[in-house]
N, C-alpha and C positions, 0 to 999 in steps of 0.2 A: 153601639158605642165603640169608640176607638181608644184603647188604653195607651197611656204614656208609659213606656217601659224604661225610658232613660231621659234624664234632664240634666243639662250642664249649662253653667254660665261661662261662655267662652271668652268674653272680654267685657269691658264696661258697658252694661246695658245691651248685650247681645246674648241670646239664648239658643241652645240647641235642644231638640227633642226627637227621640225615636218613638214613632207611633205605630202601633199594631194596626195594619191595614192590608190584609191579605189580597183583596181584589185589586188594589192599587199596585202592590209590589209585583204581582204576577205579569203585569203588562207595561209598566212604566219604562221610560228611556230618558237619558240625559236631555235636558232642554225643556221637559215638560213641567207642569205645575199641578198643585192641588188647591182646593178651596176648603178651608177649615172653619168650622163653627164651634165655638167653645161650649155654648149652652143653647137651649132650645130657642130662645128669642135673641140669640147673639148675631153679631154682624158676620158676614161672609168675608173671610180673609184669604186672599190669593197668595200663595207662597211657592216659589220654585223648589222642586224636589232637589235636595242637596246630596242625598245618597239613598241607597236602598239595599236591602238584604233579602233576597228571594227565599232563602232557607228559613230565616227568622220571621219573615213576612212583616218586616218593618220598613217604614219610610222615615228618613231623616229630614227635618226642617230646621231652618235657622232664621231667626227674626229679631228685629230690634223694636222694642215697644215705643210707639209714637203716639197713637191715639188711644181712646178709652178701651176699645176692644182688644188691642194687643197688650195693653197693661193688664187687663183681666187675664188674658192668655198666659202672661208671664207668671201669674200667681198659681197656675196649675202646677202640680207636682207629680212625681212618679206614682203610679197607681190611680191617678185621676184619668178621666176620659174626655175626649172630644165628643160633642153630640153628633157632629157629622164631619166626614173627612172624605171628600169627593175627588176622584181623579182616576187615571192621569188625564189632564186636560191640555189642550194646545198641541202643537206639532213638535216632535222630537227634533233635536239638532241634526241637520243633514250630515254633519261630520261623523255622527254616531250611529249611522245606519249601515248595516252589513253590506248592502248593495253598493254603497259609495266608498267602501274601504280602500279598494285599489287606487282609486283617484285621490282619496285623502292621503294615502301614503306618499304621494308625489309632492305634497305641499310642505312648505316650511311655515308652520303655523305659530302665531303669537297670540296669546290671550292677554287682555288688559282688564283686570278686576279692580273695581273701586268699592271700598267699604264692604257692605253686606253682599255686594256683587260677587265676592269671593265664593260664597256658598254655591250659586248655580254654575260657576266656572269649574269647581272641583269635580263634579261627576263627569263632565265632558273630558277633562284632562285625564281622569282615572280611566275612563272607558278607552280612550285612545291609547294610553300606556299599556293596558291589558291586551290591546290589539296590535301592538308593535309600533306605535307612532309616538315619537318623542316631540314634545312641544316646548316652547318658551312661555313662561308665565310671568307677567308683571302684576304684582299685588300691591295696591296702593291704599293708604289710610291717612287720615289727618295726623295721627300720632300713634306712638307705640302701643298705648293702652287700648286702642281699638282694633289692633291686629288680632287675627285668629287663623287657625288652620296653616300656620307656617310649616310646621313639622310634617303635617299630612300632605301638603302640597309639594314639599320637597321630595317626598317619596315617589310622586307620580309624574312630576315635571322633568323634562330633560334639562332645562335651565330655569331656575327660579330667581327673579329679581324682586326684592322687596323695597318699597319706597314709602317714605312718610313726608307729609308736607312740611313738618317742623324739623326734620332731620333727626328725630329721636331714635330712629332705627333704620338701618340700611341706607339706601340712596336718598339724598336730601332733594326732594322735589316731587312733582306729580308724575302720574303714569306716563303722560305724554312726554315729559322731559326724559324719563328713562328710555322710552321707545326711541326717541330722537337720538339719544346717546348711543344706543345699541347700533342703530343704523349708521351713525357717524363713525363708529368703530369698525364698520365693514360687514356687519351682519345683514343678511338679506331675508326678507319675509315676503311671501306671496299670498298670505291669507291672514287676516286679523279677526279676532272675536272680542268685542268689548261689552262688558256687563257691569253696570253700576248705576249711580244716579244719572238722570237724563243729561244734566249739564256736563258731566264727565264724558258721557258717550258722545255728545255733540262735539266736544273738543278733540276727542280721539279721532273722530271721523273727519274733522277739518284737517288734522295732521296727515292721516292715512290717505286722504284724497290727494294731498300735495305730494305724498310719497308714492302714490299710485299703487296702494296696497288694498285690494278688495276687502271690505269690512262688514261683518255681520254684528248686529246689536240685538240684545234682548230687551224689548220694550216693556215698561211697567206703568201704563197709564191707568186712569180711573177704571175700575172694573166692578161689575155688580154680579151678574149671573154666571159668567164664564162660559156660556154656551152660544154666544152670538145673537141672543134674542134681544137684549136691551140696547145695544149699540153704544154704550157708554165708553167703551175702550177703543172707539174708532180713531184711526190715524190717517194722515195723508202720506202715502209712500209713492213717490213719483207722481203720476197723474191719476192715481187711484185711491179710493178709500178702502182701508183694510181694517179688520177687527183683530186686535192683539190676541184675544182669547181663542179664536179658531183658526185664523190665518197665520198666527205667530205662535209664540212671542217673538221669534227671531225674524229679522228683516235686513234687507240691504241698507246699511247705515248711511250710504251716500245718497240714498233716495228719500230717507225719512225727513219730514218737516218737523224738526226738533222745536222750533219756536212755537209752532202751533200746538204741539203736544204738551210743552211746558206751560203754556197759557192755560190749557184745559185743566192741568193738574192743580192750578191755583184756585179753581172755582169753589172748592169745598173747604178751603183752609180755615175760614172763619167759623164755619159750622162745626168742623171737627174740633176746633179749639174749645167751643162751648161744651161739646160732649165730654171732652177730656176733663175740663174743669168740673163739670157735674159729677163725673166719676170720682175724681179726687176728693170731692166734698161729700161723697157717700152715697150718691144716687147711682147705685150699681146696675140699675135697670135701664139707664139712659145710654143706648147703644151708640155706635159710631155712625159715620156718614156713608159708609159703603166702599171705602177705598184705602184708608190709611193703615199703616203698620206693616204691610207686607212689602216684599221686594218686587212684587208684580205691580 
């Protein structure tokens, strides 16, 4: 069992948990993810590692309840435990590997985080700061009430730009608008990392392709087992089929077929809606469909 030692509500319908998971914390790196199961017959929820503390042996996760299983997860409190908490899974960010550090230091890097995508951006920016690399971070949200980690990100980013679609905080516009404004003001970037909803990553990549900025995205397709066995998380990247769980989650954004990936994400929307309704009506054993609720 994996105890929840801290729980916070970061913003409207966004939760943070620190989970005691010694075997995960001893080997995880930024960019990787875990799969959590709240109870014995619960759904497998993939979530990117937001932070980790090797001394306290805790992993930090951030999630937004969407389906039945993440609603159930949001009801867990400090002192409760996850039935399973498996990881680290996936490949770490290439920017956060010691062997790539000298090359990384030569790059002027910009991160574009959308919504809950702020959570997986944070550990990468933090790791880079700790290793002497300052980065620019663009954090975007629909409105002020959905923003989180602004103070935390400000401590680790060389330059932080916060945007809201409705103009309620920071720059009025989307992350792509802010990136274009920075470039128009004379700032130059030679590497971009975009993490957030697929539609947001698609439009970041359309812009960065025009600006000739190589771009990495962290893909969050339907995922079941997280070990490459089921094939549910397959993606078309260039001329190849890749599995987000073992080949990723990070890929060259200019090669990802976003339209195909987003079409696959729609396949279980109706089924997940039924599960959520059943849960809200009191059928707490009616699990989710195998993909909703996580940022993966």
